[in-house]
Wavefront OBJ file of the C-alpha trace (Angstrom):
o trace
v -74.341 -1.876 -3.903
v -76.586 0.755 -5.952
v -78.400 -1.961 -8.336
v -79.131 -5.501 -7.941
v -81.846 -7.882 -9.545
v -84.389 -9.414 -7.523
v -86.267 -12.486 -9.819
v -84.678 -10.939 -12.800
v -85.824 -7.294 -12.118
v -83.562 -4.667 -11.543
v -84.372 -3.179 -7.789
v -82.563 0.635 -6.958
v -81.070 0.585 -3.190
v -81.271 3.529 -1.240
v -78.511 4.782 1.450
v -79.833 2.363 4.696
v -80.213 5.761 6.671
v -80.047 9.291 6.133
v -79.267 11.306 9.608
v -80.874 15.156 8.804
v -79.000 18.240 11.588
v -80.175 21.447 11.192
v -80.335 24.895 13.327
v -82.222 27.589 14.019
v -80.433 30.888 12.288
v -81.920 33.133 15.422
v -80.860 32.971 19.141
v -83.763 34.629 20.104
v -86.686 32.092 19.969
v -86.265 28.638 21.640
v -89.257 26.399 21.015
v -89.331 23.446 24.079
v -91.245 19.656 22.773
v -90.939 16.420 23.999
v -91.143 13.576 21.699
v -91.934 10.137 22.937
v -90.051 6.776 22.414
v -93.163 5.323 20.989
v -93.876 8.182 18.433
v -89.913 7.972 17.901
v -90.845 4.009 17.370
v -93.818 4.784 15.204
v -92.050 6.481 13.246
v -89.150 4.424 12.646
v -91.513 1.745 12.092
v -93.058 3.591 8.932
v -89.350 3.977 7.360
v -88.628 0.052 7.907
v -91.941 -0.289 5.617
v -90.863 1.761 3.167
v -88.122 -0.402 2.522
v -89.923 -3.149 2.268
v -92.097 -1.920 -0.765
v -91.808 -3.131 -4.257
v -89.365 -1.733 -6.846
v -91.018 0.472 -8.843
v -92.473 2.426 -5.461
v -88.704 2.691 -4.172
v -87.761 4.067 -7.196
v -90.061 6.595 -7.116
v -89.870 7.293 -3.451
v -86.722 7.870 -4.174
v -86.338 10.524 -6.951
v -85.112 10.034 -10.216
v -81.651 11.202 -11.881
v -77.788 10.514 -12.621
v -76.890 12.775 -9.559
v -78.495 10.463 -6.953
v -77.268 7.535 -8.623
v -73.756 9.257 -7.631
v -75.108 10.076 -3.705
v -75.958 6.922 -3.540
v -73.220 4.775 -4.355
v -70.622 6.610 -1.641
v -73.280 7.702 0.940
v -74.609 5.198 2.387
v -75.210 6.524 5.688
v -75.807 10.557 5.861
v -75.473 12.883 9.189
v -76.624 16.434 10.194
v -78.479 18.015 13.491
v -81.087 20.560 14.414
v -81.655 23.078 16.956
v -85.519 22.612 16.121
v -87.788 21.421 13.623
v -88.429 24.251 11.319
v -92.405 25.553 11.245
v -92.327 27.048 7.397
v -94.662 29.791 8.147
v -92.656 31.215 11.288
v -89.753 32.721 9.110
v -88.077 32.319 5.594
v -84.864 30.780 7.183
v -87.054 27.665 8.655
v -89.025 27.883 4.977
v -85.966 27.269 3.521
v -84.895 24.742 6.565
v -88.232 23.021 5.734
v -87.764 22.590 1.822
v -84.241 21.395 2.350
v -85.339 18.725 4.852
v -88.334 17.398 3.266
v -86.121 17.392 -0.034
v -83.104 15.074 1.885
v -86.651 13.119 2.923
v -87.634 12.137 -0.229
v -83.954 10.898 -1.034
v -83.654 8.805 1.937
v -84.722 5.409 2.655
v -84.209 5.843 6.093
v -84.144 9.088 7.906
v -83.094 10.350 11.448
v -83.416 14.086 12.982
v -80.892 14.726 15.961
v -82.994 17.929 17.517
v -82.082 20.194 20.330
v -85.425 21.097 21.278
v -87.487 18.707 19.676
v -91.024 21.335 19.467
v -92.938 21.222 15.877
v -92.490 17.161 16.410
v -96.570 17.122 15.019
v -95.340 18.602 11.600
v -92.786 15.694 11.159
v -94.774 13.214 12.647
v -93.683 10.415 10.569
v -89.966 10.437 10.630
v -87.824 9.382 13.593
v -86.440 12.380 15.773
v -83.834 11.521 18.543
v -82.038 14.307 21.359
v -79.167 15.834 19.975
v -77.415 14.391 23.442
v -77.730 10.741 21.566
v -75.237 11.629 18.544
v -72.436 11.443 21.609
v -73.598 7.784 21.887
v -73.989 6.834 18.485
v -71.954 4.097 17.085
v -72.351 4.092 13.290
v -70.607 5.296 10.681
v -71.720 8.124 9.236
v -71.318 8.929 5.722
v -72.620 12.284 5.198
v -73.049 15.110 8.114
v -75.374 17.981 6.808
v -75.856 21.001 8.718
v -78.506 23.739 8.696
v -76.442 26.472 10.080
v -72.743 27.322 11.665
v -73.404 26.610 15.108
v -73.923 22.751 14.706
v -70.155 22.787 13.617
v -69.696 22.496 17.479
v -70.090 18.768 16.624
v -67.940 18.875 14.608
v -65.163 16.548 16.250
v -68.057 13.905 16.651
v -68.762 13.966 13.642
v -65.358 13.559 12.139
v -64.637 10.490 14.596
v -67.637 8.383 12.878
v -65.901 9.595 9.328
v -68.116 11.742 8.186
v -67.845 14.631 5.155
v -69.464 17.448 6.044
v -72.129 19.762 4.215
v -72.799 22.915 5.968
v -76.010 24.989 4.997
v -74.670 29.072 5.698
v -78.665 30.088 5.115
v -76.570 33.671 5.205
v -73.486 34.703 6.304
v -74.446 36.072 9.599
v -70.884 37.936 9.872
v -71.610 39.612 6.889
v -74.935 41.070 8.691
v -73.027 41.329 12.277
v -70.671 43.545 10.357
v -73.341 46.305 8.690
v -75.434 45.884 12.166
v -72.186 46.953 13.981
v -71.367 50.282 11.707
v -75.297 50.983 10.964
v -76.569 50.811 14.866
v -73.080 50.911 16.230
v -73.301 47.333 17.604
v -70.874 45.291 20.107
v -68.122 45.139 17.612
v -66.000 42.788 19.658
v -69.197 40.671 20.010
v -69.961 40.475 16.206
v -65.565 39.874 15.785
v -65.617 36.828 17.583
v -67.998 34.946 16.221
v -67.078 36.509 12.613
v -64.149 34.170 14.029
v -66.271 31.232 14.558
v -68.212 31.405 11.767
v -65.306 31.573 8.997
v -63.195 28.781 11.093
v -66.499 27.131 10.488
v -66.695 27.255 6.891
v -63.118 26.293 6.750
v -62.968 23.213 8.308
v -66.194 21.423 6.490
v -66.006 19.759 2.934
v -69.171 21.876 1.439
v -70.242 25.010 2.044
v -74.120 26.109 0.730
v -74.166 29.707 0.316
v -77.925 31.145 -0.837
v -76.693 33.445 -3.697
v -73.748 34.915 -5.620
v -73.244 38.037 -3.464
v -72.856 35.458 -0.069
v -70.749 33.599 -2.112
v -68.274 36.007 -2.492
v -67.306 35.783 1.135
v -67.632 32.036 1.894
v -65.483 31.383 -1.627
v -61.864 32.300 -0.109
v -62.723 30.027 2.904
v -64.466 27.241 2.104
v -62.646 23.644 0.900
v -66.109 23.783 -2.163
v -68.552 25.487 -2.212
v -71.984 25.106 -3.665
v -75.084 28.063 -4.379
v -78.407 26.461 -3.300
v -80.465 29.707 -3.375
v -84.212 29.922 -1.087
v -87.151 28.059 -2.483
v -90.128 29.014 -3.027
v -93.763 27.439 -4.583
v -96.047 29.624 -6.393
v -99.455 29.917 -5.542
v -101.939 28.952 -7.818
v -104.121 32.269 -8.170
v -102.953 35.153 -8.725
v -104.545 38.290 -8.957
v -104.098 41.538 -11.529
v -104.081 44.547 -9.757
v -107.634 45.603 -9.930
v -108.161 42.421 -7.192
v -106.003 43.825 -4.467
v -105.233 47.007 -2.204
v -103.120 48.569 -0.088
v -99.240 47.499 0.978
v -98.218 44.800 3.161
v -94.953 44.104 4.703
v -94.120 40.072 5.818
v -91.303 39.415 8.049
v -90.200 37.168 11.018
v -89.401 40.124 14.497
v -87.392 37.519 16.052
v -84.654 38.462 13.234
v -83.429 42.098 13.969
v -83.044 43.850 10.610
v -87.133 43.544 9.996
v -87.327 45.632 13.354
v -84.949 47.611 12.013
v -85.984 48.001 9.350
v -89.883 48.384 9.505
v -89.253 51.518 12.471
v -87.272 53.011 9.941
v -90.344 52.947 7.209
v -92.646 53.705 10.307
v -90.987 56.881 11.267
v -89.686 58.233 7.739
v -92.190 56.942 4.945
v -95.060 55.997 6.747
v -96.288 59.498 7.846
v -96.884 60.269 4.322
v -98.770 56.754 3.071
v -101.235 56.908 5.889
v -104.108 57.041 3.482
v -102.630 53.204 2.079
v -104.042 50.649 3.561
v -101.635 48.505 5.459
v -101.583 45.018 6.828
v -98.179 43.874 8.562
v -97.344 40.419 9.241
v -94.974 38.823 11.657
v -94.724 37.044 14.862
v -92.797 38.515 17.894
v -93.511 41.864 16.839
v -91.992 44.510 19.792
v -94.570 46.036 21.244
v -94.353 49.629 19.139
v -94.621 47.735 15.648
v -97.447 45.796 17.255
v -99.434 49.078 18.025
v -99.006 50.333 14.366
v -101.914 50.611 11.960
v -102.783 47.242 9.922
v -100.651 44.984 12.687
v -102.026 41.219 11.829
v -99.267 39.529 13.787
v -98.362 35.667 12.925
v -100.800 33.746 9.857
v -100.643 30.510 8.860
v -100.056 31.496 5.328
v -98.431 34.681 4.695
v -99.238 34.661 0.913
v -102.578 35.058 1.390
v -102.241 38.696 2.541
v -99.342 39.176 -0.168
v -101.765 37.846 -3.204
v -104.057 40.467 -2.283
v -101.524 43.148 -1.686
v -100.825 46.236 -4.482
v -97.574 46.785 -3.134
v -94.975 44.969 -0.759
v -92.342 46.403 0.998
v -88.986 45.468 2.061
v -87.087 48.493 3.507
v -84.252 46.587 4.945
v -81.049 48.648 5.856
v -78.810 45.796 6.667
v -78.814 42.097 6.177
v -77.435 39.307 4.026
v -78.399 36.325 2.121
v -81.804 36.235 0.017
v -84.983 38.338 1.511
v -87.623 35.306 1.502
v -89.740 38.654 2.094
v -89.165 39.515 -1.789
v -89.369 35.972 -3.270
v -92.707 35.672 -1.807
v -93.819 38.797 -3.052
v -92.590 37.974 -6.386
v -94.150 34.026 -6.659
v -97.819 36.007 -5.798
v -97.301 38.100 -8.405
v -96.838 41.532 -6.387
v -94.202 44.144 -6.931
v -92.177 44.940 -4.698
v -90.415 48.073 -3.055
v -87.396 47.258 -1.104
v -83.746 48.931 -0.509
v -80.229 47.994 -1.822
v -79.848 45.549 0.920
v -83.371 44.313 0.132
v -82.326 43.140 -3.448
v -79.143 42.036 -2.916
v -78.024 38.468 -4.290
v -81.915 38.797 -6.532
v -80.458 42.162 -8.881
v -84.766 42.694 -9.101
v -84.117 46.535 -9.647
v -81.444 45.881 -12.638
v -84.595 43.567 -14.366
v -87.533 45.015 -13.558
v -88.839 42.957 -10.619
v -88.450 45.482 -7.642
v -87.925 49.156 -7.062
v -84.739 50.033 -4.755
v -85.161 53.204 -3.326
v -82.853 53.979 0.213
v -84.213 57.306 0.722
v -87.578 57.966 2.220
v -88.525 60.238 -0.604
v -87.681 57.771 -3.560
v -89.681 55.183 -1.172
v -92.874 57.184 -1.065
v -92.408 57.985 -5.071
v -92.203 54.139 -5.941
v -94.611 53.411 -4.035
v -97.357 55.574 -5.120
v -96.249 54.664 -8.969
v -97.347 51.632 -8.287
v -100.108 52.300 -6.278
v -101.275 54.073 -9.076
v -99.852 53.045 -12.650
v -101.245 49.357 -13.957
v -99.376 49.345 -16.699
v -96.286 49.963 -14.507
v -97.771 47.264 -11.761
v -98.133 44.948 -14.379
v -95.184 44.809 -15.849
v -93.284 44.478 -12.574
v -95.281 41.760 -11.704
v -94.589 39.724 -14.851
v -91.227 39.900 -14.369
v -91.112 38.960 -11.075
v -92.980 35.974 -11.860
v -90.299 34.893 -14.398
v -87.906 35.576 -11.413
v -89.753 33.477 -8.926
v -89.781 30.335 -11.314
v -85.884 29.946 -11.336
v -86.422 29.206 -7.007
v -88.561 26.496 -7.602
v -88.556 23.042 -5.734
v -87.910 21.489 -9.146
v -85.588 24.058 -10.356
v -83.413 24.158 -6.790
v -83.767 20.267 -6.306
v -81.584 19.298 -8.847
v -78.676 21.597 -7.633
v -78.822 20.490 -4.295
v -78.261 16.570 -5.718
v -75.497 18.138 -7.666
v -73.698 19.290 -4.694
v -74.830 16.567 -2.610
v -73.154 14.244 -5.203
v -70.212 16.348 -5.641
v -68.965 16.056 -1.820
v -69.698 12.351 -1.759
v -67.936 11.544 -4.995
l 1 2 3 4 5 6 7 8 9 10 11 12 13 14 15 16 17 18 19 20 21 22 23 24 25 26 27 28 29 30 31 32 33 34 35 36 37 38 39 40 41 42 43 44 45 46 47 48 49 50 51 52 53 54 55 56 57 58 59 60 61 62 63 64 65 66 67 68 69 70 71 72 73 74 75 76 77 78 79 80 81 82 83 84 85 86 87 88 89 90 91 92 93 94 95 96 97 98 99 100 101 102 103 104 105 106 107 108 109 110 111 112 113 114 115 116 117 118 119 120 121 122 123 124 125 126 127 128 129 130 131 132 133 134 135 136 137 138 139 140 141 142 143 144 145 146 147 148 149 150 151 152 153 154 155 156 157 158 159 160 161 162 163 164 165 166 167 168 169 170 171 172 173 174 175 176 177 178 179 180 181 182 183 184 185 186 187 188 189 190 191 192 193 194 195 196 197 198 199 200 201 202 203 204 205 206 207 208 209 210 211 212 213 214 215 216 217 218 219 220 221 222 223 224 225 226 227 228 229 230 231 232 233 234 235 236 237 238 239 240 241 242 243 244 245 246 247 248 249 250 251 252 253 254 255 256 257 258 259 260 261 262 263 264 265 266 267 268 269 270 271 272 273 274 275 276 277 278 279 280 281 282 283 284 285 286 287 288 289 290 291 292 293 294 295 296 297 298 299 300 301 302 303 304 305 306 307 308 309 310 311 312 313 314 315 316 317 318 319 320 321 322 323 324 325 326 327 328 329 330 331 332 333 334 335 336 337 338 339 340 341 342 343 344 345 346 347 348 349 350 351 352 353 354 355 356 357 358 359 360 361 362 363 364 365 366 367 368 369 370 371 372 373 374 375 376 377 378 379 380 381 382 383 384 385 386 387 388 389 390 391 392 393 394 395 396 397 398 399 400 401 402 403 404 405 406 407 408 409 410 411
């Protein structure tokens, strides 16, 4: 029942339980942590307290819109699973999952996270977290399961046995990224072909797949029963300095993601020797020793936008990959022009719209950086275009897209 009347006032009822599961994108990093029973119980008590709030507060907590109403009519209990809780400062993939997870928290009256490795628990201290093993003993019916990457299709049989409809977030199309890697640097072709079969099977078996861009959707659409394009999400910083307040260039990226390692090594070997007079700032966790030794290496920072907002140029020298590149969107949201490659610009079309320069060879890359370092008019024009594109990926724009997709799969 969606509405009921208490003392003559309409009351908006939300789904009784939302289970959310996500998975980390990269297998390279495993975080370990512990969630005690008392912490889980404390979070559950808070959720139950929310249920007892007055009518207006409950409606505000849930969010508004016909899409959400449709969602509530047929999704009394929702599910998902995560490898670990996301830390938005670590990578673009974790930032994406953090936004999606918090959106679901806002939409749910009760929410439980099932996690394989409950690290980062402090980032979601008010939300109940259960070990993923508990899913096998879970006896309540499930209306919807949300899977944060195709690895979680491992649990599909358990979800189907409980009546769940399943939504899977692709994050990026891994078999596309792996095939490009194999062609470029000779990665194990046999292994990625096996993984490609598993990934494609996962897309076929779930009820809806989320693609991060139209470019990724081309590869997913032939496989999926239903598909929605749900892009990355980024909040624009309040302060966007002009060119006179900036200096140097920056690179941002998690080095647990191999395209970042390959791309920065290519830049170091073929481009950096001709740009050494420009101050560099290199931000990212997990860098191998040879990249950590580069001039300007900073490592992990709590907020990478501080570096990006004060850089004159942001670089994304990626030679392979898939999906939307978070470092490009972050730079645009900070008003920072981007010099990237065709792969780095994929899915955005920034080079076509004048928000970035795509340069695949060292000479063109150097020339693009020099131009933006010296030409204020060109810098301002590209900065404005980047801000305009970034506005399309703000939370208030993407939230209705998520609600519409979830309403469709639950109809």
